[in-house]
All heavy atoms as TSV, in Angstrom:
chain	resi	resn	atom	element	x	y	z
A	1	MET	N	N	15.326	-12.688	2.608
A	1	MET	CA	C	14.657	-13.061	3.833
A	1	MET	C	C	15.214	-14.393	4.309
A	1	MET	O	O	15.704	-15.184	3.503
A	1	MET	CB	C	13.149	-13.083	3.603
A	1	MET	CG	C	12.564	-14.353	3.066
A	1	MET	SD	S	10.772	-14.196	2.884
A	1	MET	CE	C	10.429	-15.808	2.300
A	2	TYR	N	N	15.149	-14.606	5.588
A	2	TYR	CA	C	15.625	-15.860	6.177
A	2	TYR	C	C	14.463	-16.595	6.808
A	2	TYR	O	O	13.508	-15.989	7.280
A	2	TYR	CB	C	16.701	-15.587	7.244
A	2	TYR	CG	C	18.044	-15.316	6.646
A	2	TYR	CD1	C	18.397	-14.041	6.243
A	2	TYR	CD2	C	18.968	-16.341	6.453
A	2	TYR	CE1	C	19.628	-13.780	5.662
A	2	TYR	CE2	C	20.205	-16.096	5.883
A	2	TYR	CZ	C	20.523	-14.810	5.493
A	2	TYR	OH	O	21.737	-14.569	4.915
A	3	GLY	N	N	14.541	-17.909	6.800
A	3	GLY	CA	C	13.512	-18.727	7.413
A	3	GLY	C	C	13.948	-20.176	7.412
A	3	GLY	O	O	15.035	-20.522	6.952
A	4	PHE	N	N	13.068	-21.018	7.909
A	4	PHE	CA	C	13.376	-22.447	8.035
A	4	PHE	C	C	13.099	-23.169	6.729
A	4	PHE	O	O	12.008	-23.083	6.173
A	4	PHE	CB	C	12.533	-23.059	9.157
A	4	PHE	CG	C	12.855	-24.498	9.415
A	4	PHE	CD1	C	13.987	-24.839	10.144
A	4	PHE	CD2	C	12.043	-25.498	8.932
A	4	PHE	CE1	C	14.294	-26.172	10.389
A	4	PHE	CE2	C	12.328	-26.835	9.167
A	4	PHE	CZ	C	13.462	-27.164	9.903
A	5	CYS	N	N	14.088	-23.894	6.237
A	5	CYS	CA	C	13.931	-24.726	5.044
A	5	CYS	C	C	13.612	-26.145	5.505
A	5	CYS	O	O	14.417	-26.759	6.215
A	5	CYS	CB	C	15.198	-24.733	4.191
A	5	CYS	SG	S	15.133	-25.957	2.842
A	6	PRO	N	N	12.462	-26.692	5.113
A	6	PRO	CA	C	12.118	-28.045	5.546
A	6	PRO	C	C	13.003	-29.135	4.921
A	6	PRO	O	O	13.099	-30.232	5.447
A	6	PRO	CB	C	10.657	-28.213	5.099
A	6	PRO	CG	C	10.433	-27.166	4.067
A	6	PRO	CD	C	11.407	-26.061	4.338
A	7	GLU	N	N	13.658	-28.823	3.814
A	7	GLU	CA	C	14.548	-29.797	3.169
A	7	GLU	C	C	15.914	-29.829	3.865
A	7	GLU	O	O	16.462	-30.899	4.129
A	7	GLU	CB	C	14.713	-29.445	1.688
A	7	GLU	CG	C	15.386	-30.494	0.866
A	7	GLU	CD	C	14.546	-31.746	0.661
A	7	GLU	OE1	O	13.315	-31.681	0.704
A	7	GLU	OE2	O	15.161	-32.807	0.463
A	8	CYS	N	N	16.471	-28.648	4.161
A	8	CYS	CA	C	17.777	-28.560	4.834
A	8	CYS	C	C	17.659	-28.783	6.343
A	8	CYS	O	O	18.645	-29.093	7.000
A	8	CYS	CB	C	18.390	-27.169	4.617
A	8	CYS	SG	S	18.784	-26.754	2.915
A	9	CYS	N	N	16.454	-28.552	6.878
A	9	CYS	CA	C	16.195	-28.607	8.326
A	9	CYS	C	C	17.032	-27.587	9.083
A	9	CYS	O	O	17.517	-27.855	10.189
A	9	CYS	CB	C	16.414	-30.018	8.871
A	9	CYS	SG	S	15.227	-31.212	8.225
A	10	GLU	N	N	17.239	-26.424	8.452
A	10	GLU	CA	C	17.991	-25.329	9.060
A	10	GLU	C	C	17.434	-24.002	8.565
A	10	GLU	O	O	16.747	-23.949	7.547
A	10	GLU	CB	C	19.469	-25.411	8.674
A	10	GLU	CG	C	20.198	-26.604	9.245
A	10	GLU	CD	C	21.689	-26.548	8.953
A	10	GLU	OE1	O	22.252	-25.433	8.883
A	10	GLU	OE2	O	22.291	-27.616	8.799
A	11	ASP	N	N	17.780	-22.920	9.289
A	11	ASP	CA	C	17.446	-21.589	8.801
A	11	ASP	C	C	18.351	-21.266	7.623
A	11	ASP	O	O	19.569	-21.462	7.692
A	11	ASP	CB	C	17.629	-20.540	9.902
A	11	ASP	CG	C	16.503	-20.582	10.917
A	11	ASP	OD1	O	15.430	-21.114	10.588
A	11	ASP	OD2	O	16.686	-20.075	12.034
A	12	ARG	N	N	17.742	-20.798	6.555
A	12	ARG	CA	C	18.466	-20.487	5.321
A	12	ARG	C	C	17.940	-19.186	4.732
A	12	ARG	O	O	16.882	-18.695	5.107
A	12	ARG	CB	C	18.269	-21.587	4.276
A	12	ARG	CG	C	18.765	-22.946	4.673
A	12	ARG	CD	C	20.252	-23.008	4.599
A	12	ARG	NE	N	20.697	-24.401	4.742
A	12	ARG	CZ	C	21.899	-24.727	5.086
A	12	ARG	NH1	N	22.814	-23.819	5.304
A	12	ARG	NH2	N	22.229	-25.999	5.208
A	13	GLU	N	N	18.673	-18.684	3.745
A	13	GLU	CA	C	18.188	-17.541	2.989
A	13	GLU	C	C	17.131	-18.047	2.014
A	13	GLU	O	O	17.358	-19.009	1.272
A	13	GLU	CB	C	19.330	-16.861	2.229
A	13	GLU	CG	C	18.879	-15.579	1.568
A	13	GLU	CD	C	20.027	-14.803	0.948
A	13	GLU	OE1	O	21.192	-15.256	1.022
A	13	GLU	OE2	O	19.745	-13.747	0.381
A	14	LEU	N	N	15.957	-17.404	2.041
A	14	LEU	CA	C	14.834	-17.819	1.219
A	14	LEU	C	C	14.449	-16.713	0.254
A	14	LEU	O	O	14.743	-15.540	0.490
A	14	LEU	CB	C	13.627	-18.172	2.097
A	14	LEU	CG	C	13.857	-19.182	3.210
A	14	LEU	CD1	C	12.599	-19.325	4.050
A	14	LEU	CD2	C	14.283	-20.527	2.648
A	15	GLN	N	N	13.756	-17.094	-0.794
A	15	GLN	CA	C	13.310	-16.142	-1.800
A	15	GLN	C	C	11.874	-16.489	-2.180
A	15	GLN	O	O	11.520	-17.664	-2.292
A	15	GLN	CB	C	14.210	-16.255	-3.028
A	15	GLN	CG	C	13.824	-15.381	-4.187
A	15	GLN	CD	C	14.760	-15.612	-5.368
A	15	GLN	OE1	O	15.235	-16.720	-5.593
A	15	GLN	NE2	N	15.023	-14.568	-6.107
A	16	LEU	N	N	11.035	-15.458	-2.372
A	16	LEU	CA	C	9.691	-15.675	-2.879
A	16	LEU	C	C	9.767	-15.743	-4.393
A	16	LEU	O	O	10.404	-14.900	-5.030
A	16	LEU	CB	C	8.753	-14.555	-2.447
A	16	LEU	CG	C	8.468	-14.476	-0.951
A	16	LEU	CD1	C	7.577	-13.278	-0.648
A	16	LEU	CD2	C	7.826	-15.752	-0.451
A	17	VAL	N	N	9.134	-16.762	-4.972
A	17	VAL	CA	C	9.170	-16.969	-6.412
A	17	VAL	C	C	7.740	-16.899	-6.943
A	17	VAL	O	O	6.883	-17.685	-6.534
A	17	VAL	CB	C	9.789	-18.345	-6.748
A	17	VAL	CG1	C	9.809	-18.573	-8.245
A	17	VAL	CG2	C	11.179	-18.474	-6.156
A	18	ASP	N	N	7.493	-15.943	-7.837
A	18	ASP	CA	C	6.184	-15.818	-8.465
A	18	ASP	C	C	6.200	-16.547	-9.796
A	18	ASP	O	O	7.151	-16.444	-10.565
A	18	ASP	CB	C	5.828	-14.346	-8.696
A	18	ASP	CG	C	5.556	-13.614	-7.392
A	18	ASP	OD1	O	5.029	-14.247	-6.460
A	18	ASP	OD2	O	5.868	-12.414	-7.306
A	19	SER	N	N	5.141	-17.293	-10.034
A	19	SER	CA	C	5.012	-18.013	-11.304
A	19	SER	C	C	3.529	-18.085	-11.651
A	19	SER	O	O	2.709	-17.413	-11.039
A	19	SER	CB	C	5.622	-19.415	-11.184
A	19	SER	OG	O	4.958	-20.158	-10.184
A	20	ARG	N	N	3.187	-18.901	-12.614
A	20	ARG	CA	C	1.801	-19.076	-13.019
A	20	ARG	C	C	1.483	-20.570	-13.016
A	20	ARG	O	O	2.370	-21.390	-13.208
A	20	ARG	CB	C	1.555	-18.458	-14.383
A	20	ARG	CG	C	1.899	-16.967	-14.332
A	20	ARG	CD	C	1.285	-16.121	-15.366
A	20	ARG	NE	N	-0.143	-16.029	-15.419
A	20	ARG	CZ	C	-0.897	-15.191	-14.708
A	20	ARG	NH1	N	-0.340	-14.406	-13.831
A	20	ARG	NH2	N	-2.202	-15.150	-14.867
A	21	ARG	N	N	0.232	-20.885	-12.779
A	21	ARG	CA	C	-0.197	-22.281	-12.718
A	21	ARG	C	C	-1.565	-22.392	-13.390
A	21	ARG	O	O	-2.390	-21.500	-13.265
A	21	ARG	CB	C	-0.284	-22.699	-11.264
A	21	ARG	CG	C	-0.945	-24.024	-11.034
A	21	ARG	CD	C	-1.019	-24.293	-9.572
A	21	ARG	NE	N	0.027	-25.269	-9.305
A	21	ARG	CZ	C	0.247	-25.809	-8.144
A	21	ARG	NH1	N	-0.445	-25.440	-7.107
A	21	ARG	NH2	N	1.175	-26.708	-7.989
A	22	THR	N	N	-1.794	-23.487	-14.084
A	22	THR	CA	C	-3.089	-23.727	-14.697
A	22	THR	C	C	-3.958	-24.503	-13.718
A	22	THR	O	O	-3.559	-25.560	-13.233
A	22	THR	CB	C	-2.936	-24.513	-16.013
A	22	THR	OG1	O	-2.096	-23.764	-16.892
A	22	THR	CG2	C	-4.279	-24.735	-16.674
A	23	VAL	N	N	-5.138	-23.940	-13.417
A	23	VAL	CA	C	-6.067	-24.543	-12.463
A	23	VAL	C	C	-7.416	-24.705	-13.157
A	23	VAL	O	O	-7.867	-23.802	-13.861
A	23	VAL	CB	C	-6.211	-23.663	-11.202
A	23	VAL	CG1	C	-7.201	-24.266	-10.231
A	23	VAL	CG2	C	-4.866	-23.468	-10.530
A	24	SER	N	N	-8.059	-25.834	-12.939
A	24	SER	CA	C	-9.351	-26.108	-13.550
A	24	SER	C	C	-10.478	-25.870	-12.549
A	24	SER	O	O	-10.410	-26.316	-11.399
A	24	SER	CB	C	-9.394	-27.562	-14.025
A	24	SER	OG	O	-10.635	-27.856	-14.599
A	25	VAL	N	N	-11.515	-25.146	-13.006
A	25	VAL	CA	C	-12.716	-24.918	-12.207
A	25	VAL	C	C	-13.908	-25.277	-13.087
A	25	VAL	O	O	-14.116	-24.668	-14.140
A	25	VAL	CB	C	-12.833	-23.449	-11.735
A	25	VAL	CG1	C	-14.148	-23.223	-11.007
A	25	VAL	CG2	C	-11.664	-23.074	-10.851
A	26	ARG	N	N	-14.658	-26.290	-12.675
A	26	ARG	CA	C	-15.848	-26.739	-13.397
A	26	ARG	C	C	-15.591	-26.947	-14.888
A	26	ARG	O	O	-16.337	-26.495	-15.740
A	26	ARG	CB	C	-16.995	-25.786	-13.170
A	26	ARG	CG	C	-17.417	-25.756	-11.716
A	26	ARG	CD	C	-18.670	-25.002	-11.524
A	26	ARG	NE	N	-19.008	-25.041	-10.110
A	26	ARG	CZ	C	-20.160	-24.687	-9.628
A	26	ARG	NH1	N	-21.104	-24.253	-10.423
A	26	ARG	NH2	N	-20.388	-24.746	-8.346
A	27	GLY	N	N	-14.491	-27.600	-15.194
A	27	GLY	CA	C	-14.173	-27.940	-16.567
A	27	GLY	C	C	-13.491	-26.848	-17.384
A	27	GLY	O	O	-13.142	-27.068	-18.530
A	28	GLU	N	N	-13.298	-25.668	-16.806
A	28	GLU	CA	C	-12.606	-24.578	-17.499
A	28	GLU	C	C	-11.231	-24.382	-16.869
A	28	GLU	O	O	-11.087	-24.436	-15.652
A	28	GLU	CB	C	-13.397	-23.279	-17.405
A	28	GLU	CG	C	-14.710	-23.315	-18.155
A	28	GLU	CD	C	-15.400	-21.962	-18.148
A	28	GLU	OE1	O	-14.717	-20.942	-18.399
A	28	GLU	OE2	O	-16.604	-21.936	-17.885
A	29	SER	N	N	-10.228	-24.151	-17.705
A	29	SER	CA	C	-8.858	-23.955	-17.213
A	29	SER	C	C	-8.518	-22.473	-17.156
A	29	SER	O	O	-8.863	-21.724	-18.068
A	29	SER	CB	C	-7.857	-24.669	-18.127
A	29	SER	OG	O	-8.062	-26.051	-18.053
A	30	PHE	N	N	-7.819	-22.084	-16.090
A	30	PHE	CA	C	-7.412	-20.698	-15.900
A	30	PHE	C	C	-5.936	-20.642	-15.531
A	30	PHE	O	O	-5.468	-21.426	-14.710
A	30	PHE	CB	C	-8.242	-20.036	-14.788
A	30	PHE	CG	C	-9.709	-20.007	-15.089
A	30	PHE	CD1	C	-10.545	-21.021	-14.655
A	30	PHE	CD2	C	-10.241	-18.976	-15.832
A	30	PHE	CE1	C	-11.900	-21.009	-14.942
A	30	PHE	CE2	C	-11.592	-18.948	-16.130
A	30	PHE	CZ	C	-12.425	-19.969	-15.692
A	31	ASP	N	N	-5.213	-19.733	-16.160
A	31	ASP	CA	C	-3.801	-19.502	-15.866
A	31	ASP	C	C	-3.743	-18.417	-14.797
A	31	ASP	O	O	-4.105	-17.263	-15.061
A	31	ASP	CB	C	-3.075	-19.060	-17.142
A	31	ASP	CG	C	-1.587	-18.978	-16.959
A	31	ASP	OD1	O	-1.029	-19.862	-16.283
A	31	ASP	OD2	O	-0.986	-18.035	-17.498
A	32	VAL	N	N	-3.333	-18.773	-13.581
A	32	VAL	CA	C	-3.398	-17.849	-12.445
A	32	VAL	C	C	-2.025	-17.697	-11.776
A	32	VAL	O	O	-1.167	-18.567	-11.896
A	32	VAL	CB	C	-4.429	-18.335	-11.403
A	32	VAL	CG1	C	-5.833	-18.293	-11.975
A	32	VAL	CG2	C	-4.108	-19.715	-10.890
A	33	PRO	N	N	-1.836	-16.569	-11.057
A	33	PRO	CA	C	-0.559	-16.379	-10.358
A	33	PRO	C	C	-0.403	-17.353	-9.192
A	33	PRO	O	O	-1.381	-17.786	-8.593
A	33	PRO	CB	C	-0.634	-14.937	-9.861
A	33	PRO	CG	C	-2.061	-14.587	-9.848
A	33	PRO	CD	C	-2.734	-15.437	-10.881
A	34	CYS	N	N	0.847	-17.665	-8.915
A	34	CYS	CA	C	1.176	-18.618	-7.861
A	34	CYS	C	C	2.474	-18.137	-7.198
A	34	CYS	O	O	3.380	-17.668	-7.876
A	34	CYS	CB	C	1.368	-19.981	-8.508
A	34	CYS	SG	S	1.811	-21.288	-7.409
A	35	ARG	N	N	2.564	-18.228	-5.888
A	35	ARG	CA	C	3.787	-17.816	-5.170
A	35	ARG	C	C	4.276	-18.969	-4.304
A	35	ARG	O	O	3.519	-19.573	-3.572
A	35	ARG	CB	C	3.502	-16.604	-4.299
A	35	ARG	CG	C	4.734	-16.164	-3.506
A	35	ARG	CD	C	4.501	-14.881	-2.766
A	35	ARG	NE	N	4.407	-13.819	-3.746
A	35	ARG	CZ	C	3.724	-12.696	-3.559
A	35	ARG	NH1	N	3.085	-12.484	-2.444
A	35	ARG	NH2	N	3.693	-11.773	-4.486
A	36	GLN	N	N	5.571	-19.259	-4.424
A	36	GLN	CA	C	6.198	-20.291	-3.602
A	36	GLN	C	C	7.425	-19.704	-2.911
A	36	GLN	O	O	7.940	-18.672	-3.319
A	36	GLN	CB	C	6.635	-21.469	-4.462
A	36	GLN	CG	C	5.491	-22.246	-5.062
A	36	GLN	CD	C	5.993	-23.410	-5.872
A	36	GLN	OE1	O	6.625	-23.228	-6.909
A	36	GLN	NE2	N	5.735	-24.617	-5.402
A	37	THR	N	N	7.863	-20.405	-1.885
A	37	THR	CA	C	9.097	-20.041	-1.195
A	37	THR	C	C	10.194	-20.981	-1.683
A	37	THR	O	O	9.967	-22.178	-1.839
A	37	THR	CB	C	8.928	-20.173	0.327
A	37	THR	OG1	O	7.821	-19.358	0.733
A	37	THR	CG2	C	10.165	-19.728	1.062
A	38	LYS	N	N	11.381	-20.420	-1.934
A	38	LYS	CA	C	12.503	-21.220	-2.444
A	38	LYS	C	C	13.721	-21.026	-1.544
A	38	LYS	O	O	14.073	-19.908	-1.182
A	38	LYS	CB	C	12.852	-20.770	-3.867
A	38	LYS	CG	C	14.037	-21.490	-4.462
A	38	LYS	CD	C	14.330	-20.992	-5.856
A	38	LYS	CE	C	15.519	-21.696	-6.457
A	38	LYS	NZ	N	15.801	-21.231	-7.813
A	39	CYS	N	N	14.373	-22.142	-1.197
A	39	CYS	CA	C	15.620	-22.096	-0.439
A	39	CYS	C	C	16.755	-21.814	-1.421
A	39	CYS	O	O	16.904	-22.518	-2.425
A	39	CYS	CB	C	15.854	-23.427	0.267
A	39	CYS	SG	S	17.456	-23.529	1.112
A	40	LEU	N	N	17.554	-20.810	-1.141
A	40	LEU	CA	C	18.652	-20.471	-2.039
A	40	LEU	C	C	19.857	-21.397	-1.878
A	40	LEU	O	O	20.755	-21.395	-2.711
A	40	LEU	CB	C	19.059	-19.012	-1.839
A	40	LEU	CG	C	17.977	-17.983	-2.191
A	40	LEU	CD1	C	18.490	-16.566	-1.967
A	40	LEU	CD2	C	17.507	-18.157	-3.624
A	41	MET	N	N	19.843	-22.241	-0.840
A	41	MET	CA	C	20.941	-23.186	-0.639
A	41	MET	C	C	20.689	-24.491	-1.400
A	41	MET	O	O	21.521	-24.947	-2.170
A	41	MET	CB	C	21.130	-23.485	0.853
A	41	MET	CG	C	22.235	-24.491	1.139
A	41	MET	SD	S	23.869	-23.908	0.691
A	41	MET	CE	C	24.232	-22.895	2.086
A	42	CYS	N	N	19.511	-25.087	-1.226
A	42	CYS	CA	C	19.243	-26.399	-1.830
A	42	CYS	C	C	18.254	-26.335	-3.002
A	42	CYS	O	O	18.002	-27.352	-3.640
A	42	CYS	CB	C	18.717	-27.369	-0.775
A	42	CYS	SG	S	17.032	-27.031	-0.226
A	43	SER	N	N	17.667	-25.168	-3.254
A	43	SER	CA	C	16.704	-24.938	-4.343
A	43	SER	C	C	15.354	-25.619	-4.151
A	43	SER	O	O	14.562	-25.689	-5.085
A	43	SER	CB	C	17.290	-25.345	-5.696
A	43	SER	OG	O	18.427	-24.569	-5.986
A	44	ALA	N	N	15.073	-26.142	-2.966
A	44	ALA	CA	C	13.753	-26.724	-2.698
A	44	ALA	C	C	12.706	-25.609	-2.738
A	44	ALA	O	O	12.977	-24.470	-2.348
A	44	ALA	CB	C	13.740	-27.403	-1.333
A	45	THR	N	N	11.511	-25.922	-3.240
A	45	THR	CA	C	10.419	-24.958	-3.244
A	45	THR	C	C	9.209	-25.576	-2.543
A	45	THR	O	O	9.014	-26.795	-2.568
A	45	THR	CB	C	10.016	-24.548	-4.678
A	45	THR	OG1	O	9.639	-25.704	-5.405
A	45	THR	CG2	C	11.152	-23.836	-5.390
A	46	TRP	N	N	8.410	-24.726	-1.908
A	46	TRP	CA	C	7.217	-25.181	-1.220
A	46	TRP	C	C	6.240	-24.025	-1.092
A	46	TRP	O	O	6.591	-22.868	-1.237
A	46	TRP	CB	C	7.553	-25.762	0.154
A	46	TRP	CG	C	8.149	-24.776	1.113
A	46	TRP	CD1	C	7.486	-24.008	2.023
A	46	TRP	CD2	C	9.532	-24.427	1.252
A	46	TRP	NE1	N	8.360	-23.213	2.720
A	46	TRP	CE2	C	9.620	-23.457	2.259
A	46	TRP	CE3	C	10.693	-24.843	0.620
A	46	TRP	CZ2	C	10.831	-22.893	2.644
A	46	TRP	CZ3	C	11.896	-24.277	1.009
A	46	TRP	CH2	C	11.955	-23.324	2.008
A	47	PHE	N	N	4.977	-24.379	-0.847
A	47	PHE	CA	C	3.942	-23.374	-0.605
A	47	PHE	C	C	3.938	-23.041	0.871
A	47	PHE	O	O	3.874	-23.918	1.713
A	47	PHE	CB	C	2.565	-23.901	-1.020
A	47	PHE	CG	C	2.397	-24.010	-2.500
A	47	PHE	CD1	C	2.414	-25.242	-3.117
A	47	PHE	CD2	C	2.235	-22.882	-3.277
A	47	PHE	CE1	C	2.261	-25.355	-4.489
A	47	PHE	CE2	C	2.092	-22.969	-4.647
A	47	PHE	CZ	C	2.098	-24.217	-5.254
A	48	ASP	N	N	4.030	-21.758	1.180
A	48	ASP	CA	C	3.997	-21.276	2.554
A	48	ASP	C	C	2.664	-20.567	2.759
A	48	ASP	O	O	2.391	-19.581	2.081
A	48	ASP	CB	C	5.162	-20.308	2.775
A	48	ASP	CG	C	5.230	-19.763	4.181
A	48	ASP	OD1	O	4.304	-20.007	4.975
A	48	ASP	OD2	O	6.213	-19.080	4.495
A	49	PRO	N	N	1.813	-21.058	3.656
A	49	PRO	CA	C	0.495	-20.453	3.837
A	49	PRO	C	C	0.536	-18.952	4.167
A	49	PRO	O	O	-0.383	-18.221	3.838
A	49	PRO	CB	C	-0.110	-21.228	5.008
A	49	PRO	CG	C	0.661	-22.491	5.086
A	49	PRO	CD	C	2.028	-22.198	4.525
A	50	GLU	N	N	1.619	-18.487	4.780
A	50	GLU	CA	C	1.707	-17.072	5.148
A	50	GLU	C	C	1.958	-16.166	3.951
A	50	GLU	O	O	1.561	-15.011	3.957
A	50	GLU	CB	C	2.802	-16.870	6.193
A	50	GLU	CG	C	2.458	-17.494	7.525
A	50	GLU	CD	C	3.521	-17.218	8.573
A	50	GLU	OE1	O	4.313	-16.273	8.395
A	50	GLU	OE2	O	3.544	-17.954	9.566
A	51	THR	N	N	2.620	-16.657	2.910
A	51	THR	CA	C	2.949	-15.821	1.753
A	51	THR	C	C	2.267	-16.298	0.471
A	51	THR	O	O	2.399	-15.665	-0.565
A	51	THR	CB	C	4.470	-15.823	1.510
A	51	THR	OG1	O	4.909	-17.158	1.294
A	51	THR	CG2	C	5.211	-15.210	2.676
A	52	MET	N	N	1.523	-17.396	0.562
A	52	MET	CA	C	0.948	-18.019	-0.622
A	52	MET	C	C	-0.186	-17.204	-1.219
A	52	MET	O	O	-1.008	-16.653	-0.502
A	52	MET	CB	C	0.435	-19.402	-0.260
A	52	MET	CG	C	-0.061	-20.201	-1.426
A	52	MET	SD	S	-0.470	-21.880	-0.943
A	52	MET	CE	C	-2.217	-21.721	-0.715
A	53	ILE	N	N	-0.207	-17.129	-2.534
A	53	ILE	CA	C	-1.354	-16.658	-3.278
A	53	ILE	C	C	-2.133	-17.920	-3.608
A	53	ILE	O	O	-1.605	-18.812	-4.278
A	53	ILE	CB	C	-0.934	-15.933	-4.571
A	53	ILE	CG1	C	-0.084	-14.710	-4.255
A	53	ILE	CG2	C	-2.151	-15.557	-5.391
A	53	ILE	CD1	C	0.541	-14.076	-5.497
A	54	ASP	N	N	-3.361	-18.049	-3.146
A	54	ASP	CA	C	-4.134	-19.271	-3.337
A	54	ASP	C	C	-4.558	-19.414	-4.801
A	54	ASP	O	O	-5.424	-18.672	-5.269
A	54	ASP	CB	C	-5.353	-19.254	-2.431
A	54	ASP	CG	C	-6.159	-20.532	-2.482
A	54	ASP	OD1	O	-5.820	-21.434	-3.278
A	54	ASP	OD2	O	-7.129	-20.638	-1.720
A	55	PRO	N	N	-3.950	-20.351	-5.552
A	55	PRO	CA	C	-4.273	-20.488	-6.975
A	55	PRO	C	C	-5.725	-20.880	-7.222
A	55	PRO	O	O	-6.339	-20.419	-8.173
A	55	PRO	CB	C	-3.326	-21.562	-7.487
A	55	PRO	CG	C	-2.419	-21.920	-6.378
A	55	PRO	CD	C	-2.904	-21.270	-5.138
A	56	LEU	N	N	-6.304	-21.713	-6.368
A	56	LEU	CA	C	-7.697	-22.125	-6.561
A	56	LEU	C	C	-8.645	-20.945	-6.356
A	56	LEU	O	O	-9.589	-20.763	-7.128
A	56	LEU	CB	C	-8.060	-23.277	-5.628
A	56	LEU	CG	C	-9.471	-23.824	-5.773
A	56	LEU	CD1	C	-9.736	-24.291	-7.201
A	56	LEU	CD2	C	-9.709	-24.954	-4.785
A	57	ALA	N	N	-8.382	-20.133	-5.346
A	57	ALA	CA	C	-9.222	-18.949	-5.117
A	57	ALA	C	C	-9.118	-17.988	-6.298
A	57	ALA	O	O	-10.125	-17.407	-6.730
A	57	ALA	CB	C	-8.813	-18.258	-3.818
A	58	GLN	N	N	-7.924	-17.810	-6.834
A	58	GLN	CA	C	-7.729	-16.944	-8.000
A	58	GLN	C	C	-8.501	-17.480	-9.205
A	58	GLN	O	O	-9.161	-16.737	-9.915
A	58	GLN	CB	C	-6.238	-16.848	-8.358
A	58	GLN	CG	C	-5.394	-16.140	-7.336
A	58	GLN	CD	C	-5.627	-14.645	-7.355
A	58	GLN	OE1	O	-6.009	-14.069	-8.350
A	58	GLN	NE2	N	-5.399	-14.020	-6.221
A	59	ALA	N	N	-8.415	-18.793	-9.445
A	59	ALA	CA	C	-9.105	-19.406	-10.582
A	59	ALA	C	C	-10.617	-19.282	-10.418
A	59	ALA	O	O	-11.333	-19.016	-11.389
A	59	ALA	CB	C	-8.700	-20.875	-10.718
A	60	TYR	N	N	-11.109	-19.457	-9.203
A	60	TYR	CA	C	-12.544	-19.343	-8.972
A	60	TYR	C	C	-13.027	-17.919	-9.237
A	60	TYR	O	O	-14.097	-17.714	-9.810
A	60	TYR	CB	C	-12.900	-19.789	-7.552
A	60	TYR	CG	C	-14.390	-19.898	-7.347
A	60	TYR	CD1	C	-15.114	-20.931	-7.954
A	60	TYR	CD2	C	-15.074	-18.970	-6.592
A	60	TYR	CE1	C	-16.475	-21.029	-7.797
A	60	TYR	CE2	C	-16.450	-19.059	-6.430
A	60	TYR	CZ	C	-17.147	-20.096	-7.028
A	60	TYR	OH	O	-18.507	-20.178	-6.880
A	61	ARG	N	N	-12.225	-16.920	-8.847
A	61	ARG	CA	C	-12.585	-15.519	-9.147
A	61	ARG	C	C	-12.660	-15.293	-10.660
A	61	ARG	O	O	-13.565	-14.624	-11.146
A	61	ARG	CB	C	-11.601	-14.559	-8.499
A	61	ARG	CG	C	-11.880	-14.320	-7.029
A	61	ARG	CD	C	-11.106	-13.120	-6.492
A	61	ARG	NE	N	-9.736	-13.396	-6.164
A	61	ARG	CZ	C	-9.321	-14.030	-5.066
A	61	ARG	NH1	N	-10.200	-14.464	-4.186
A	61	ARG	NH2	N	-8.049	-14.228	-4.851
A	62	GLU	N	N	-11.704	-15.864	-11.395
A	62	GLU	CA	C	-11.726	-15.745	-12.855
A	62	GLU	C	C	-12.960	-16.439	-13.437
A	62	GLU	O	O	-13.590	-15.926	-14.358
A	62	GLU	CB	C	-10.447	-16.327	-13.468
A	62	GLU	CG	C	-9.192	-15.546	-13.162
A	62	GLU	CD	C	-9.241	-14.147	-13.738
A	62	GLU	OE1	O	-9.696	-13.964	-14.878
A	62	GLU	OE2	O	-8.805	-13.220	-13.034
A	63	TYR	N	N	-13.296	-17.582	-12.897
A	63	TYR	CA	C	-14.475	-18.323	-13.335
A	63	TYR	C	C	-15.731	-17.467	-13.124
A	63	TYR	O	O	-16.580	-17.369	-14.006
A	63	TYR	CB	C	-14.581	-19.647	-12.575
A	63	TYR	CG	C	-15.856	-20.405	-12.856
A	63	TYR	CD1	C	-15.989	-21.174	-13.993
A	63	TYR	CD2	C	-16.933	-20.332	-11.969
A	63	TYR	CE1	C	-17.161	-21.859	-14.267
A	63	TYR	CE2	C	-18.096	-21.010	-12.228
A	63	TYR	CZ	C	-18.215	-21.777	-13.369
A	63	TYR	OH	O	-19.383	-22.452	-13.620
A	64	GLN	N	N	-15.847	-16.860	-11.944
A	64	GLN	CA	C	-17.018	-16.031	-11.649
A	64	GLN	C	C	-17.129	-14.839	-12.605
A	64	GLN	O	O	-18.232	-14.467	-12.995
A	64	GLN	CB	C	-16.973	-15.536	-10.206
A	64	GLN	CG	C	-17.265	-16.639	-9.209
A	64	GLN	CD	C	-17.179	-16.151	-7.788
A	64	GLN	OE1	O	-16.289	-15.368	-7.433
A	64	GLN	NE2	N	-18.097	-16.603	-6.951
A	65	LYS	N	N	-15.999	-14.252	-12.990
A	65	LYS	CA	C	-16.013	-13.138	-13.956
A	65	LYS	C	C	-16.570	-13.600	-15.296
A	65	LYS	O	O	-17.296	-12.858	-15.944
A	65	LYS	CB	C	-14.605	-12.584	-14.172
A	65	LYS	CG	C	-14.063	-11.782	-13.040
A	65	LYS	CD	C	-12.664	-11.301	-13.413
A	65	LYS	CE	C	-11.925	-10.752	-12.240
A	65	LYS	NZ	N	-10.540	-10.393	-12.597
A	66	ASN	N	N	-16.226	-14.814	-15.721
A	66	ASN	CA	C	-16.656	-15.331	-17.010
A	66	ASN	C	C	-18.122	-15.772	-17.019
A	66	ASN	O	O	-18.745	-15.809	-18.072
A	66	ASN	CB	C	-15.785	-16.507	-17.457
A	66	ASN	CG	C	-14.381	-16.063	-17.816
A	66	ASN	OD1	O	-14.147	-14.893	-18.078
A	66	ASN	ND2	N	-13.458	-16.990	-17.833
A	67	VAL	N	N	-18.667	-16.130	-15.860
A	67	VAL	CA	C	-20.048	-16.585	-15.773
A	67	VAL	C	C	-21.022	-15.422	-15.936
A	67	VAL	O	O	-22.077	-15.570	-16.513
A	67	VAL	CB	C	-20.299	-17.331	-14.431
A	67	VAL	CG1	C	-21.760	-17.627	-14.231
A	67	VAL	CG2	C	-19.489	-18.606	-14.397
A	68	LYS	N	N	-20.646	-14.274	-15.434
A	68	LYS	CA	C	-21.548	-13.100	-15.465
A	68	LYS	C	C	-21.721	-12.539	-16.839
A	68	LYS	O	O	-21.087	-12.616	-17.750
A	68	LYS	CB	C	-21.033	-12.031	-14.528
A	68	LYS	CG	C	-21.071	-12.495	-13.093
A	68	LYS	CD	C	-20.567	-11.433	-12.174
A	68	LYS	CE	C	-20.569	-11.963	-10.752
A	68	LYS	NZ	N	-20.097	-11.029	-9.805
C-alpha cells in the first residue's frame, strides 16, 4: 500500500505491522494486539487512526472478561 510518510514527508510504500503491547488496566497487565504503519523506505513507524487496533480498548475488554 502507498501513503504519506510523516518522516519522509512524501508518499511512500507502507506496510501494516502487527505486534503485541503490554497495557495496564486498574493495576492488571494485559498483552494485547497492536497495529502500526511502517514506511518501507525509512523504517519509521506510527499509529494510524484509520488502521489502528486500539490497545487500550483491547486491554479493557480483557479486563472485563476477568472481572466476571
